[in-house]
C-alpha positions as CSV (number, residue, x, y, z in Angstrom):
1,M,-8.1,-10.1,-24.2
2,E,-6.8,-10.5,-20.7
3,Q,-9.1,-12.1,-18.1
4,S,-9.0,-9.1,-15.8
5,T,-10.1,-6.9,-18.7
6,I,-13.0,-9.2,-19.4
7,Y,-13.9,-9.1,-15.7
8,E,-13.9,-5.3,-15.8
9,V,-16.0,-5.2,-19.0
10,F,-18.7,-7.4,-17.5
11,G,-18.6,-5.3,-14.3
12,W,-19.3,-2.1,-16.3
13,I,-22.0,-3.8,-18.3
14,A,-23.7,-5.0,-15.1
15,S,-23.3,-1.4,-13.7
16,L,-25.0,0.1,-16.7
17,G,-27.8,-2.4,-16.6
18,M,-28.5,-1.9,-12.9
19,I,-28.4,1.9,-13.1
20,L,-30.7,2.0,-16.2
21,G,-33.0,-0.4,-14.4
22,Y,-33.3,1.8,-11.3
23,L,-33.4,5.3,-12.8
24,P,-36.8,5.1,-14.5
25,Q,-38.5,4.1,-11.2
26,A,-36.7,6.8,-9.2
27,I,-37.4,9.5,-11.9
28,E,-41.0,8.5,-12.2
29,T,-41.5,8.5,-8.4
30,I,-39.8,11.9,-8.0
31,R,-41.8,13.4,-10.9
32,T,-45.2,12.1,-9.9
33,R,-44.8,11.5,-6.1
34,N,-46.9,8.4,-6.7
35,T,-45.8,5.4,-4.6
36,D,-49.0,3.4,-4.5
37,G,-47.5,0.4,-6.3
38,I,-44.2,0.4,-4.4
39,A,-43.6,-2.1,-1.6
40,L,-41.8,-0.4,1.3
41,P,-39.9,-3.5,2.4
42,T,-38.5,-4.0,-1.1
43,F,-37.0,-0.5,-1.4
44,S,-35.7,-0.6,2.2
45,M,-33.9,-4.0,1.6
46,M,-32.6,-2.7,-1.7
47,A,-31.0,0.3,0.1
48,V,-29.5,-2.1,2.7
49,G,-28.1,-4.4,0.0
50,G,-26.7,-1.4,-2.0
51,F,-25.0,-0.1,1.1
52,A,-23.4,-3.5,1.7
53,F,-22.1,-3.6,-1.9
54,I,-20.8,0.0,-1.5
55,M,-18.8,-1.2,1.5
56,Q,-17.6,-4.3,-0.4
57,G,-16.4,-2.2,-3.3
58,L,-14.5,0.1,-0.9
59,L,-13.0,-2.6,1.2
60,H,-11.9,-4.8,-1.7
61,K,-8.1,-5.2,-1.5
62,P,-5.8,-4.3,-3.2
63,D,-8.0,-2.3,-5.6
64,I,-11.4,-0.6,-5.1
65,L,-14.1,-2.3,-7.3
66,W,-15.2,0.9,-9.1
67,A,-18.0,-0.6,-11.1
68,L,-19.5,-2.1,-8.0
69,L,-19.0,1.1,-6.0
70,I,-20.5,3.5,-8.6
71,T,-23.4,1.2,-9.4
72,N,-24.4,0.9,-5.8
73,L,-23.9,4.6,-5.0
74,V,-26.4,5.4,-7.7
75,T,-28.9,2.6,-7.0
76,T,-28.8,3.1,-3.2
77,T,-29.4,6.8,-3.7
78,C,-32.4,6.0,-5.9
79,S,-33.7,3.5,-3.4
80,L,-33.3,5.9,-0.5
81,I,-35.2,8.7,-2.5
82,V,-38.0,6.3,-3.4
83,F,-38.1,5.0,0.2
84,G,-38.3,8.6,1.6
85,I,-41.1,9.5,-0.7
86,K,-42.9,6.3,0.1
87,I,-42.6,7.0,3.9
88,Y,-43.8,10.5,3.4
89,N,-46.8,9.4,1.4
90,D,-47.8,6.5,3.6
91,Y,-47.3,8.0,7.0
92,F,-47.0,11.8,7.1
93,K,-49.5,12.6,4.3
94,K,-52.2,10.4,5.9
95,K,-51.8,12.2,9.2
96,T,-52.6,15.6,7.5
97,K,-55.8,14.3,5.8
C-alpha cells in the first residue's frame, strides 16, 4: 500500500471518529435543549479550532485535504449549534424568567 493511501485512510478514520464523537452531543442538545452540563468556553474554542482546520484544509496546496475539511465542517456546525443553544439558555432565557 502506498504511503499517500495510508495517509488518506488514517485521515478518513480520524474523520469518522471525530464526527461520531461530536454528533451525539449535538443531537442530544438539539433534542432536549438542555445545556446545563456544557461549558461555554469549550464549545466556543472548539468552533474556533474547527474553523481554523477548515481553512487549513481549503488552503492546503496542491490538493484540498478533504477528510480534514469535511470533518471540521460537520464538527464546527455541531459546535456552533450547541454554542447557540447554550447562549440562548444562559442569557436570553434567564431574562424572560
